[in-house]
Structures are given as structure tokens and as C-alpha cells.
C-alpha positions in Angstrom: 4.6 -12.2 27.6 7.2 -12.4 24.9 10.5 -14.1 25.4 13.7 -12.2 26.1 12.2 -9.3 28.0 11.3 -9.8 31.7 9.9 -7.6 34.4 7.6 -7.6 37.4 4.7 -5.4 38.1 5.3 -2.9 40.9 2.4 -1.6 43.0 1.3 2.0 42.5 2.6 4.4 45.1 0.6 7.4 46.1 2.2 10.3 48.0 0.8 13.8 48.9 2.6 15.6 46.1 3.2 12.9 43.5 1.4 10.0 41.9 3.8 7.3 40.6 2.6 4.5 38.4 5.3 1.9 37.8 4.7 -1.3 35.8 7.7 -3.5 35.4 10.0 -0.4 35.4 7.7 1.5 33.1 7.5 4.8 34.9 5.2 7.7 34.4 5.3 10.2 37.3 3.0 13.2 37.6 4.3 15.8 40.0 1.6 18.2 41.3 1.2 20.9 43.9 2.1 24.6 43.7 5.7 24.2 44.7 8.4 26.3 43.0 9.8 24.5 40.0 13.6 24.2 40.4 14.1 23.8 36.6 12.6 26.3 34.1 10.6 24.6 31.4 12.5 26.4 28.7 15.6 24.4 29.8 13.7 21.2 29.5 11.6 21.5 26.3 10.8 24.4 24.2 10.7 24.6 20.4 12.5 27.5 18.6 10.8 30.8 19.1 8.9 29.8 22.2 9.9 30.6 25.8 8.1 28.7 28.5 9.5 29.9 31.8 6.8 29.6 34.4 4.5 26.8 35.5 1.0 26.8 34.0 -2.0 26.6 36.3 -2.7 23.0 37.2 -6.5 23.3 36.8 -9.0 25.5 35.2 -12.5 26.6 36.3 -15.4 25.0 34.5 -16.4 28.5 33.2 -13.2 29.2 31.4 -13.6 30.4 27.8 -11.3 31.2 24.9 -11.7 34.9 25.7 -9.8 34.4 29.0 -6.6 33.7 27.0 -4.2 35.7 24.9 -2.9 34.5 21.6 0.5 35.1 20.1 1.5 34.3 16.5 4.9 32.7 15.8 6.3 31.9 12.4 8.3 29.0 10.9 6.2 27.1 11.2 3.2 29.3 11.5 1.5 28.6 14.9 -0.6 30.1 17.7 0.7 30.2 21.3 -2.0 30.4 23.9 -1.3 32.2 27.2 -3.2 32.7 30.4 -3.9 36.1 32.0 -0.5 35.9 33.7 1.4 35.3 30.5 2.0 31.6 31.1 2.0 29.3 28.0 -0.9 26.9 28.0 -0.7 25.5 24.5 1.0 25.6 21.1 -1.1 25.0 17.9 0.5 24.7 14.5 -1.2 25.8 11.3 -2.2 22.8 9.2 -1.6 20.2 11.9 -4.0 18.5 14.3 -1.3 17.9 16.9 -1.5 20.4 19.8 0.8 20.6 22.8 -0.6 21.7 26.2 1.5 22.4 29.3 0.6 21.1 32.7 2.0 19.2 35.7 5.4 17.8 35.3 5.7 14.0 34.6 8.5 11.6 34.1 8.6 9.1 31.2 11.0 6.2 31.6 11.8 2.5 31.1 14.0 2.2 34.2 14.7 -1.5 33.7 16.7 -0.7 30.5 19.6 1.7 29.8 18.5 5.1 28.7 17.7 8.4 30.4 14.2 9.5 31.4 12.2 12.5 30.0 10.9 15.0 32.5 8.3 17.2 30.8 5.2 19.3 31.2 4.2 18.8 27.6 1.1 16.9 26.8 0.2 15.9 23.2 -3.4 16.0 21.9 -5.2 15.8 18.6 -7.5 18.7 17.6 -10.8 17.9 15.9 -9.4 19.2 12.6 -6.2 20.9 11.4 -5.5 24.2 13.1 -5.7 27.5 11.3 -5.2 31.1 12.4 -8.2 32.5 14.2 -9.7 29.2 15.1 -9.7 30.1 18.8 -12.8 32.3 18.1 -14.9 29.2 17.3 -17.2 28.2 20.1 -15.7 24.7 20.7 -12.2 25.8 21.4 -12.4 27.1 25.0 -14.1 23.9 26.2 -11.7 21.7 24.2 -8.7 23.3 25.8 -10.2 23.2 29.3 -10.9 19.5 28.9 -7.4 18.7 27.6 -5.8 20.7 30.4 -7.8 18.9 33.0 -5.7 15.7 32.4 -8.8 13.5 32.6 -7.7 11.4 29.7 -4.2 10.1 28.7 -2.4 12.1 26.0 -0.6 10.7 23.0 2.7 10.2 24.9 1.0 8.4 27.8 -0.8 6.2 25.3 2.5 5.4 23.6 4.0 4.3 26.9 1.1 1.8 27.4 2.8 -0.6 24.9 6.4 -0.8 26.1 7.9 -3.8 27.9 5.9 -4.7 31.0 3.0 -2.3 30.3 -0.3 -3.5 32.0 -2.8 -5.2 29.8 -6.3 -3.7 29.4 -9.3 -5.0 27.4 -12.4 -3.2 26.2 -16.0 -4.2 26.7 -15.7 -6.6 23.8 -12.7 -8.4 25.3 -10.2 -6.9 22.8 -6.8 -6.2 24.3 -6.4 -2.5 23.5 -3.2 -1.9 25.5 -0.3 -3.8 27.0 3.2 -5.0 26.3 3.5 -5.2 22.5 6.1 -7.2 20.4 7.6 -6.1 17.1 6.8 -9.3 15.2 7.3 -13.1 15.0 10.8 -14.4 14.9 12.2 -14.9 11.4 16.0 -15.7 11.1 15.9 -15.0 7.3 14.7 -11.4 7.9 17.3 -8.6 7.9 16.1 -7.5 11.4 15.5 -11.1 12.7 11.7 -10.7 12.9 8.8 -10.4 10.5 7.7 -6.9 9.7 4.3 -5.8 8.3 2.6 -6.0 11.6 -0.2 -3.4 11.8 -2.4 -2.2 14.6 -5.2 -4.7 13.8 -2.7 -7.5 14.1 -1.9 -6.4 17.6 -5.6 -6.1 18.4 -6.5 -9.4 16.7 -9.6 -7.9 15.0 -10.5 -7.1 11.4 -10.6 -3.4 10.3 -12.9 -1.9 7.7 -11.1 0.8 5.7 -14.2 1.8 3.8 -13.7 2.0 0.1 -10.2 0.4 0.5 -11.8 -2.8 1.9 -11.5 -4.9 5.0 -8.1 -6.1 6.4 -7.9 -9.2 8.6 -5.3 -9.9 11.3 -2.7 -12.6 11.0 -2.9 -14.9 14.1 0.9 -15.3 14.0 1.2 -11.5 14.4 -1.2 -11.1 17.3 0.1 -8.6 19.8 2.7 -7.2 17.4 3.3 -3.8 15.7 6.2 -2.8 13.6 7.3 0.9 13.6 4.5 2.3 11.4 1.9 -0.1 12.8 2.8 1.3 16.3 2.3 4.9 15.1 -1.0 3.9 13.6 -2.0 2.1 16.8 -1.2 5.2 19.0 -2.4 8.1 16.7 -5.0 6.2 14.7 -6.8 3.5 16.7 -6.3 5.1 20.1 -6.0 8.8 19.1 -8.7 8.8 16.4 -6.6 10.0 13.5 -8.0 8.6 10.2 -6.2 5.5 8.8 -5.7 4.3 5.3 -4.5 0.9 3.9 -3.0 2.6 0.8 -0.5 5.4 0.1 -2.9 7.6 -1.9 -5.0 9.2 0.8 -3.3 12.4 2.0 -5.8 13.0 4.8 -5.3 9.7 6.5 -2.2 7.8 7.9 -0.9 5.4 5.3 0.6 2.0 6.1 4.4 2.3 5.6 6.9 4.6 7.3 8.1 6.1 4.0 4.5 6.7 2.9 3.7 8.5 6.2 6.8 10.6 5.8 6.3 11.6 2.2 2.6 11.5 1.0 0.9 11.2 4.4 -1.0 14.0 6.2 0.6 16.8 8.4 3.2 19.4 7.8 6.9 19.0 7.3 8.9 20.3 10.2 12.3 19.0 9.0 12.4 18.2 5.3 14.2 15.1 4.0 17.5 16.2 2.4 18.9 12.6 2.5 21.5 13.6 5.0 21.6 13.5 8.8 19.0 16.0 10.1 20.2 18.2 13.0 17.4 20.9 13.3 16.3 19.6 16.7 15.1 23.0 17.9 12.3 22.8 15.4 10.8 19.8 17.1 8.0 19.6 19.6 6.8 16.5 21.6 4.5 14.3 19.5 6.2 15.0 16.1 6.7 12.0 13.9 10.4 11.2 13.1 11.7 9.4 10.1 14.9 7.5 9.6 16.8 5.7 6.8 18.2 2.7 8.6 18.5 0.2 5.8 21.4 0.7 3.3 20.1 -2.0 1.0 17.0 0.0 0.0 18.8 3.2 -1.0 17.8 6.7 0.2 14.3 5.8 1.4 12.7 6.4 4.8 12.2 3.0 6.5 11.7 3.7 10.2 9.4 6.0 12.2 9.0 7.0 15.8 7.5 9.6 18.1 9.5 12.5 19.5 9.4 12.7 23.3 11.5 15.7 24.0 14.8 16.5 25.7 15.8 13.8 28.3 17.4 14.4 31.7 20.8 14.2 30.1 20.0 17.0 27.6 19.6 14.7 24.6 16.7 14.4 22.2 14.9 11.2 22.8 12.2 9.3 20.9 9.9 6.3 21.2 9.5 3.6 18.5 8.8 -0.1 17.9 12.0 -2.0 17.0 13.1 -5.5 16.3 16.1 -5.9 18.5 14.2 -5.1 21.7 11.1 -6.7 20.2 8.6 -3.9 20.6 8.1 -0.2 21.4 10.8 1.4 23.5 12.4 4.7 24.5 15.4 2.9 25.9 18.9 2.5 24.4 18.7 -1.3 23.9 19.6 -2.2 20.3 20.6 1.4 19.6 20.3 4.6 21.5 16.8 6.2 21.2 18.5 9.5 20.5 18.5 12.0 17.6 21.8 13.6 18.5 25.2 11.9 18.9 26.8 9.2 16.8 24.4 6.2 17.3 22.5 4.4 14.6 19.3 6.4 14.8 21.1 9.7 15.2 23.1 9.0 12.0 20.0 7.8 10.1 17.6 10.6 11.2 16.3 12.3 8.1 13.0 14.2 8.6 10.1 15.1 10.9 6.4 15.8 10.4 3.7 17.2 12.6 0.3 15.5 12.1 
């Protein structure tokens, strides 16, 4: 456990209609049942052009196929909205992006031990096997893929991201590698602008070497074990855990490059909000799972130098995100060391520049 951030592990509580997992104040609540929803989803989280006003079915029969759904095309960006027979939105799939959002049981994402509102959402973020294109729903794999993702049998990208915040439980794989648990930002360095060393990638957190193929093998720095900077965190969540291809250079447009500005400019995905080198305010274009980019460092000129993951609208109606930061020493959605908000007058709101959908 790193210094300066404390917590205690709370026991999981199981009720008839809710499952609550709380680890040192890290809270993910999944609310089930067929009760009426007091808050329409459109009021909680819905990108421009998409109305989601009824609760999706919690489960799907094993025999469900793509032919059981209807498909609606929406533009700017071009995407396919999947609905069930009753017209309820099940998923949104964006042309050119692997990121897909499905809608299921409501859950609560929060770090209750720190200042900052929670996010209550039915959105779940998954990665498609390949970038979406119009008509792909007719391919044989799609119905089974959607059924599996809607079943909730595996954690989605947002749940994976929360597995590295302060107090998150440690888990190791069969080889003894710690693949999840409380992550730091980097080793202390008083001479650094942010007070800690940066350049901490996913393999530093894991403590293992990584073969990038033609780009060569990269080896972890023992001093950086358990640490990920902002882009290293995105690569850990989307790449190592999510399966998105990873690169150690800035030249591969089909894989996630190393640095925040590389991911935001030459990296894969589609631009949702372009970088105009001014504060971005087109929040309605965002959907959960979008990568956000910021220009926090005035000494480097107009260059993207921070990245995070959009979570959605929080319980106070503000646009909240998740990123790894030096001041709180690791991944957070809280307001410690600057509000994790895109709107308002805080540091990250002022420096928000662009967004991309992988």
C-alpha cells in the first residue's frame, strides 16, 4: 500500500435487490430486479441523438439472435443503435470504433472516501472484435457476442478501470502476477513538475517484460512496480486487460501508442471532439468509455499531455472521468488534486481539449 492514501476493506453486502461490493470506499453497486426506475436513463446518460427512456431487459435467452433486434442508424458520428422488440435500447455501436456501449442493470461507481460525486449508470463499455461498420449485425458472430456482453458475466471497461483506484482489492493470475489492485502513479521525485516520476507503463505495474513484436521487448523498472501514469493506465485497462493492441512507438495507427498526445493524435479510433486548442465543451457528443485528452502543462505549449476515461454524468449532473494522476498518486474519479470534471472552472475542465472513441 502506498503512503498518503489509507482505507480499510469493507465486507461485501448482499441484499435481495442489490449487490454491493465495497473495498476501502471503492463502491460499485449493481441494482437489479424489475422495479420501476424512478429516473429515466435519458436524464442520466445519453449521447446526442439517442433517447434511452426505458429499462432494458436484465437477461436474454440463450437462443437470442441478431434477427430478434431492430437497428437504427444515427449520424454524427455514424453509428448503429440496437433495440429489442419493445423498442428499448440495448447497445450503441460507432462506425470505425471498437468501443461498444450496452445498457443493463443500474450500477453506482464511486470513491466514497474522497470528495466527488458518484456516477449512477446503466451503461457498460465493451470492445468489439474489430471496428464496427454498417451492416455488421448480419454477421453470424454478432448476436452471440451481444448476448454474452449483456449477460454481465465479465467486467466491462469501466469496472476494470475501478479495479486500480485507492483501496482496490489485489488479484493475481495463475503465474502469480498482480493483474489488479491499488495502483500508484509513480515513484516520488521532488525535481519533477508533478512531484513523481512519469513514464510508468502497464508492464511496470505488472512487473513483467512485454514483447511488442517487431518493436522489441520492453522490461519493467523495479522502482516503478505497481505504478501507471495516465497513458500507462489507459493501456493497462484497454490494452492488457481489454485486449486492444498495444504499441511501444507512435507510428502504428491500429495499436495504442505510449504517450497521451500520441494516443490523441496518431493513435487508433475516431475523433469525437477535435482538438481546437481551446476548452472543449461539446459534452453531449461523449459516451462512456471515450478517451479524453487535456493540455495541463503550460510549459510544453499546446500539446496534449493527460488522458482519462469518460464515465458519464454524475449524480450532481456533471461530466465525470477517471484517470491516473500524481497528486492523489494513482487512478481516481474523485476531486482530490483537482475535480475530475469536464464542465466548470477546475483545472481539468479548463484544460479539456478533445475526445476519441477507440
